[in-house]
Every structure is written in structure tokens, then in C-alpha cells.
ROVO-711846 format. One record per residue (C-alpha): residue number from 0; residue in three letters; x, y, z. Coordinates in steps of 0.5 Angstrom, whole numbers, m for minus. Layout:
BEGIN
+-----+------+-------+-------+-------+
!  nr ! rest !     X !     Y !     Z !
+-----+------+-------+-------+-------+
! NUM !  ALA !     X !     Y !     Z !
...
+-----+------+-------+-------+-------+
***
This chain:
BEGIN
+-----+------+-------+-------+-------+
!  nr ! rest !     X !     Y !     Z !
+-----+------+-------+-------+-------+
!   0 !  MET !     6 !   m43 !    10 !
!   1 !  LEU !     5 !   m37 !     6 !
!   2 !  CYS !     9 !   m30 !     5 !
!   3 !  THR !     7 !   m24 !     1 !
!   4 !  LEU !    12 !   m19 !    m2 !
!   5 !  THR !    11 !   m12 !    m3 !
!   6 !  THR !    17 !    m7 !    m5 !
!   7 !  ASP !    20 !    m2 !   m10 !
!   8 !  PHE !    25 !    m6 !   m12 !
!   9 !  GLY !    23 !    m7 !   m19 !
!  10 !  THR !    24 !   m14 !   m22 !
!  11 !  ILE !    31 !   m12 !   m26 !
!  12 !  ASP !    35 !   m13 !   m21 !
!  13 !  THR !    36 !   m20 !   m16 !
!  14 !  TYR !    34 !   m16 !   m10 !
!  15 !  VAL !    27 !   m20 !    m9 !
!  16 !  ALA !    30 !   m26 !   m11 !
!  17 !  GLN !    36 !   m25 !    m5 !
!  18 !  MET !    30 !   m24 !     0 !
!  19 !  LYS !    26 !   m30 !    m2 !
!  20 !  ALA !    33 !   m35 !    m2 !
!  21 !  THR !    34 !   m32 !     5 !
!  22 !  ILE !    27 !   m34 !     7 !
!  23 !  ILE !    27 !   m41 !     4 !
!  24 !  LYS !    33 !   m42 !     8 !
!  25 !  TYR !    29 !   m42 !    14 !
!  26 !  CYS !    23 !   m45 !    11 !
!  27 !  PRO !    24 !   m49 !     5 !
!  28 !  GLN !    16 !   m50 !     4 !
!  29 !  VAL !    14 !   m43 !     4 !
!  30 !  LYS !    10 !   m41 !    m2 !
!  31 !  PHE !    11 !   m34 !    m4 !
!  32 !  VAL !     6 !   m29 !    m7 !
!  33 !  ASP !     9 !   m22 !   m10 !
!  34 !  LEU !     4 !   m17 !    m9 !
!  35 !  THR !     8 !   m12 !   m13 !
!  36 !  HIS !    15 !   m10 !   m14 !
!  37 !  HIS !    13 !    m3 !   m17 !
!  38 !  ILE !    12 !     2 !   m12 !
!  39 !  SER !    14 !     8 !   m14 !
!  40 !  GLN !    21 !     9 !   m11 !
!  41 !  GLY !    20 !    11 !    m3 !
!  42 !  ASN !    13 !    12 !    m4 !
!  43 !  ILE !    10 !    10 !     3 !
!  44 !  MET !     3 !    13 !     1 !
!  45 !  GLN !     3 !     8 !    m5 !
!  46 !  THR !     5 !     3 !    m1 !
!  47 !  GLN !     0 !     4 !     4 !
!  48 !  PHE !    m6 !     4 !    m1 !
!  49 !  GLU !    m3 !    m3 !    m4 !
!  50 !  LEU !    m3 !    m6 !     3 !
!  51 !  GLU !   m10 !    m4 !     5 !
!  52 !  GLN !   m13 !    m7 !    m2 !
!  53 !  SER !   m10 !   m13 !    m1 !
!  54 !  ILE !    m8 !   m16 !     6 !
!  55 !  TYR !   m15 !   m17 !     8 !
!  56 !  LEU !   m16 !   m22 !     2 !
!  57 !  PHE !   m10 !   m27 !     5 !
!  58 !  PRO !   m11 !   m33 !    10 !
!  59 !  PRO !    m9 !   m33 !    17 !
!  60 !  ASN !    m2 !   m33 !    19 !
!  61 !  THR !     0 !   m30 !    12 !
!  62 !  VAL !     7 !   m27 !    13 !
!  63 !  HIS !     7 !   m20 !     9 !
!  64 !  LEU !    14 !   m18 !     8 !
!  65 !  VAL !    14 !   m10 !     6 !
!  66 !  VAL !    21 !    m7 !     4 !
!  67 !  VAL !    19 !     1 !     2 !
!  68 !  ASP !    25 !     4 !     6 !
!  69 !  PRO !    28 !    10 !     4 !
!  70 !  THR !    31 !    11 !    11 !
!  71 !  VAL !    34 !     4 !    11 !
!  72 !  GLY !    40 !     4 !    16 !
!  73 !  SER !    38 !    10 !    20 !
!  74 !  SER !    35 !     9 !    27 !
!  75 !  ARG !    28 !     7 !    25 !
!  76 !  HIS !    26 !     1 !    28 !
!  77 !  PRO !    25 !    m6 !    24 !
!  78 !  ILE !    18 !    m8 !    26 !
!  79 !  ILE !    13 !   m14 !    26 !
!  80 !  VAL !     6 !   m12 !    26 !
!  81 !  LYS !     1 !   m17 !    29 !
!  82 !  TRP !    m5 !   m15 !    25 !
!  83 !  LYS !   m11 !   m20 !    27 !
!  84 !  ASP !    m8 !   m27 !    25 !
!  85 !  SER !    m3 !   m24 !    20 !
!  86 !  TYR !     4 !   m21 !    21 !
!  87 !  LEU !     7 !   m15 !    17 !
!  88 !  VAL !    14 !   m15 !    17 !
!  89 !  GLY !    18 !    m8 !    15 !
!  90 !  PRO !    21 !    m1 !    17 !
!  91 !  ASP !    17 !     3 !    22 !
!  92 !  ASN !    16 !     9 !    17 !
!  93 !  GLY !     9 !     9 !    16 !
!  94 !  ILE !     7 !     4 !    11 !
!  95 !  PHE !     3 !     0 !    16 !
!  96 !  THR !    m1 !     6 !    19 !
!  97 !  SER !    m8 !     3 !    17 !
!  98 !  PHE !    m6 !    m4 !    21 !
!  99 !  LEU !    m4 !     0 !    27 !
! 100 !  GLU !   m11 !     0 !    30 !
! 101 !  ASN !   m14 !    m3 !    37 !
! 102 !  GLY !   m12 !   m10 !    37 !
! 103 !  SER !    m6 !   m10 !    33 !
! 104 !  SER !     1 !   m10 !    37 !
! 105 !  CYS !     8 !    m7 !    34 !
! 106 !  HIS !    14 !   m11 !    36 !
! 107 !  ILE !    22 !    m9 !    35 !
! 108 !  ILE !    26 !   m14 !    31 !
! 109 !  ASP !    32 !   m16 !    35 !
! 110 !  LYS !    38 !   m14 !    31 !
! 111 !  GLY !    41 !   m20 !    34 !
! 112 !  ILE !    37 !   m24 !    28 !
! 113 !  ASN !    43 !   m22 !    24 !
! 114 !  PRO !    49 !   m19 !    27 !
! 115 !  PHE !    53 !   m18 !    20 !
! 116 !  ALA !    47 !   m15 !    17 !
! 117 !  SER !    49 !   m10 !    12 !
! 118 !  LYS !    47 !    m2 !    13 !
! 119 !  THR !    43 !    m2 !     6 !
! 120 !  PHE !    39 !    m8 !     5 !
! 121 !  HIS !    35 !   m10 !    11 !
! 122 !  GLY !    30 !   m13 !     7 !
! 123 !  ARG !    35 !   m19 !     6 !
! 124 !  ASP !    39 !   m19 !    12 !
! 125 !  ILE !    34 !   m17 !    18 !
! 126 !  PHE !    27 !   m17 !    15 !
! 127 !  ALA !    27 !   m24 !    11 !
! 128 !  PRO !    30 !   m28 !    17 !
! 129 !  ALA !    25 !   m25 !    21 !
! 130 !  CYS !    20 !   m27 !    16 !
! 131 !  GLY !    23 !   m34 !    15 !
! 132 !  GLU !    23 !   m35 !    23 !
! 133 !  LEU !    16 !   m34 !    23 !
! 134 !  LEU !    14 !   m38 !    18 !
! 135 !  ASN !    18 !   m44 !    21 !
! 136 !  GLY !    14 !   m43 !    27 !
! 137 !  LYS !    19 !   m39 !    32 !
! 138 !  SER !    14 !   m34 !    36 !
! 139 !  LEU !    14 !   m27 !    35 !
! 140 !  GLU !    16 !   m26 !    42 !
! 141 !  GLU !    23 !   m29 !    41 !
! 142 !  ILE !    24 !   m26 !    34 !
! 143 !  ALA !    22 !   m19 !    37 !
! 144 !  PRO !    21 !   m19 !    44 !
! 145 !  GLU !    20 !   m11 !    45 !
! 146 !  ILE !    14 !    m8 !    44 !
! 147 !  LEU !    14 !    m1 !    40 !
! 148 !  GLU !     9 !     3 !    44 !
! 149 !  THR !     9 !     9 !    39 !
! 150 !  PRO !    10 !     7 !    32 !
! 151 !  ILE !    10 !    12 !    26 !
! 152 !  LYS !     4 !    13 !    23 !
! 153 !  ILE !     2 !    18 !    17 !
! 154 !  PRO !    m4 !    22 !    15 !
! 155 !  LEU !    m8 !    18 !    10 !
! 156 !  PRO !   m11 !    22 !     5 !
! 157 !  THR !   m19 !    23 !     6 !
! 158 !  ALA !   m24 !    27 !     3 !
! 159 !  SER !   m27 !    33 !     7 !
! 160 !  ILE !   m34 !    37 !     5 !
! 161 !  LYS !   m34 !    45 !     6 !
! 162 !  GLY !   m41 !    48 !     4 !
! 163 !  SER !   m43 !    44 !    m2 !
! 164 !  THR !   m36 !    42 !    m4 !
! 165 !  LEU !   m33 !    35 !    m3 !
! 166 !  THR !   m26 !    36 !    m4 !
! 167 !  GLY !   m20 !    30 !    m4 !
! 168 !  ILE !   m14 !    28 !    m8 !
! 169 !  VAL !   m11 !    24 !   m13 !
! 170 !  TRP !    m8 !    18 !    m9 !
! 171 !  LYS !    m6 !    13 !   m14 !
! 172 !  ILE !    m5 !    13 !   m22 !
! 173 !  ASP !    m5 !     5 !   m24 !
! 174 !  HIS !    m2 !     2 !   m30 !
! 175 !  PHE !    m8 !     4 !   m34 !
! 176 !  GLY !    m7 !    11 !   m33 !
! 177 !  ASN !   m14 !    11 !   m29 !
! 178 !  VAL !   m14 !    16 !   m23 !
! 179 !  ILE !   m16 !    13 !   m16 !
! 180 !  THR !   m18 !    19 !   m11 !
! 181 !  SER !   m19 !    19 !    m4 !
! 182 !  ILE !   m26 !    20 !    m4 !
! 183 !  ARG !   m30 !    14 !    m2 !
! 184 !  LYS !   m37 !    12 !    m4 !
! 185 !  SER !   m40 !    13 !     2 !
! 186 !  ASP !   m37 !    21 !     1 !
! 187 !  LEU !   m41 !    21 !    m5 !
! 188 !  GLU !   m47 !    19 !    m2 !
! 189 !  ILE !   m48 !    26 !     2 !
! 190 !  VAL !   m47 !    31 !    m4 !
! 191 !  ASP !   m51 !    32 !   m10 !
! 192 !  ILE !   m46 !    32 !   m16 !
! 193 !  THR !   m47 !    37 !   m21 !
! 194 !  ALA !   m39 !    37 !   m23 !
! 195 !  ILE !   m33 !    34 !   m22 !
! 196 !  ARG !   m27 !    38 !   m23 !
! 197 !  ILE !   m19 !    36 !   m23 !
! 198 !  ASN !   m14 !    41 !   m23 !
! 199 !  TYR !   m19 !    46 !   m23 !
! 200 !  LYS !   m21 !    44 !   m30 !
! 201 !  HIS !   m28 !    41 !   m31 !
! 202 !  PHE !   m27 !    33 !   m32 !
! 203 !  THR !   m35 !    31 !   m32 !
! 204 !  ASP !   m41 !    32 !   m29 !
! 205 !  ASN !   m44 !    25 !   m27 !
! 206 !  LEU !   m42 !    18 !   m25 !
! 207 !  VAL !   m43 !    12 !   m29 !
! 208 !  GLY !   m43 !     4 !   m28 !
! 209 !  THR !   m37 !     2 !   m32 !
! 210 !  PHE !   m33 !     4 !   m38 !
! 211 !  PRO !   m37 !     2 !   m44 !
! 212 !  ASP !   m43 !     7 !   m41 !
! 213 !  VAL !   m39 !    12 !   m45 !
! 214 !  PRO !   m36 !    12 !   m52 !
! 215 !  ALA !   m29 !    11 !   m53 !
! 216 !  GLY !   m24 !    17 !   m52 !
! 217 !  LYS !   m29 !    20 !   m47 !
! 218 !  GLU !   m28 !    21 !   m40 !
! 219 !  LEU !   m32 !    18 !   m34 !
! 220 !  ALA !   m32 !    18 !   m27 !
! 221 !  TYR !   m34 !    11 !   m23 !
! 222 !  THR !   m34 !     8 !   m16 !
! 223 !  GLY !   m28 !     3 !   m17 !
! 224 !  SER !   m27 !    m4 !   m14 !
! 225 !  ALA !   m23 !    m1 !    m8 !
! 226 !  GLY !   m29 !     3 !    m6 !
! 227 !  PHE !   m26 !    10 !    m8 !
! 228 !  LEU !   m28 !    15 !   m14 !
! 229 !  GLU !   m24 !    14 !   m20 !
! 230 !  LEU !   m23 !    18 !   m26 !
! 231 !  ALA !   m21 !    15 !   m33 !
! 232 !  VAL !   m22 !    15 !   m40 !
! 233 !  ASN !   m25 !    10 !   m44 !
! 234 !  SER !   m20 !     6 !   m48 !
! 235 !  GLY !   m15 !    12 !   m46 !
! 236 !  ASN !   m10 !    14 !   m41 !
! 237 !  CYS !   m13 !    19 !   m37 !
! 238 !  SER !    m7 !    21 !   m33 !
! 239 !  GLU !    m3 !    23 !   m39 !
! 240 !  LEU !    m9 !    26 !   m43 !
! 241 !  TRP !   m11 !    30 !   m37 !
! 242 !  GLU !    m4 !    31 !   m34 !
! 243 !  ILE !    m6 !    29 !   m27 !
! 244 !  ASN !    m1 !    27 !   m22 !
! 245 !  PRO !    m2 !    24 !   m15 !
! 246 !  GLY !    m3 !    29 !   m10 !
! 247 !  ASP !    m7 !    33 !   m15 !
! 248 !  PRO !   m14 !    36 !   m12 !
! 249 !  VAL !   m21 !    33 !   m14 !
! 250 !  GLU !   m27 !    37 !   m13 !
! 251 !  ILE !   m34 !    35 !   m13 !
! 252 !  ILE !   m39 !    41 !   m13 !
+-----+------+-------+-------+-------+
***
């Protein structure tokens, strides 16, 4: 019985522990994997990225609890997405966009799962009990009997080409200050790279394989482990040195 957790709660407060304790009440044998609790506050786009890079690595029947929920307590639905042989549990606010594809289904959690749920902590009071019930063998139809036909989807970052210019944006900045763009490896194969610009400033003019291919302190561009164009500074913090933020434009010309 495996359950992953992804939140924007951080690790200073006890919110994550409260959710785990709730799940354990239903399924004492559960094993937890913390994907991350350091999503930027309410950042649905970053949540989507982290899930897309991680979920497929887990075995069938894993339950993924995701609580990045800036509209908690509103009319948005608590949902379970059945994706392949796994379950994603969280709010209907776009965080599961990549998993709402043909063959998946979206179900509304019966709020009767906890009639005493607080308005501000659905992670503990609605989502965690749903996870616990799933992990303990209760059927999806019992926990979430109603199908949600039109779950919320958000537009995901992509790349576009106009003339000889390929344009994307900064999707994420990681812990090291490396800049992950929305430009995929396959996008790079359709253009000849003469320069890479970020924030309309010249960054570099070629792709390399990895960090030691350039001297310390030198910027580099490469295809990262997620399959996207990444920008970095060897032994440095690219986002700080180049004043780069999520959403900034990236151009291949």
C-alpha cells in the first residue's frame, strides 16, 4: 500500500503529519513517499510539472495525495482521478490536467466521507480519508460515486515557432537555480540554433551535454533529465545571476 504526498505546506508545521496520521487510521500498513512539500504557495503550474515528472515512476495502485489548494473551502470539487492503474486525490483546480486524458476518469469525492470536515483543511479532512479508504480496499465507486464530466484543465506551457524563431517560457526554477523551460528536446530538432535568448538578453549560442563541458562560472544550455531545454551556470545559480523568473520568455533564434 503506497501513498505519495505533494503539497505546498512546507515542513515546519504539522500539516503533512496530520494528513499521514489520518491515512494511517484507515490503513496502518501504508508506506509514504513525500514527493515534495515545497511547491510555491498555490502554484498550480509548478504542481503540474512535478507530478508529470514523477507519477509514472510509481507502481500500479499507488495513491497520490496532492494538496495545492488556493481555493480550499470554495465550491470547487474534491476529486479522485483514476489514471491508468493509479489514483490521484486532490482539488479540482487544474493540478491534474496532464492526467485527464483518454482512458482516465474523474470522480467527485462524497463529502459524507467526513461530515465534520473543516472549511480550511480539506487535505486532512476530505482528501486523506479518501486516500485511506482507497488504500484499505474500498472501491472508487463507493468513495466517489459521481463522475465529474468537465474537470478543470489549465493551459500547459508549450513552445511555438514563428519563422526561424522557437519561443517558450521558463516553466520552473529548481533548488540549484537551474532554469527549466517549456521547450522540449523534440522542439529543438526542428530549428538551427544560432543563439538562445532569455529576457531578450543573449544567454548562449550552443547546446552542451552537461555541466563539466563548460568552465566554472560559465552559462550552459542542455537537455535536462525531464526532456526539456534547461539553462544553468556551472557551479553557480543561473536564476539569480541572470535575474530569471518563472514565466520569462525564452527564444531560440
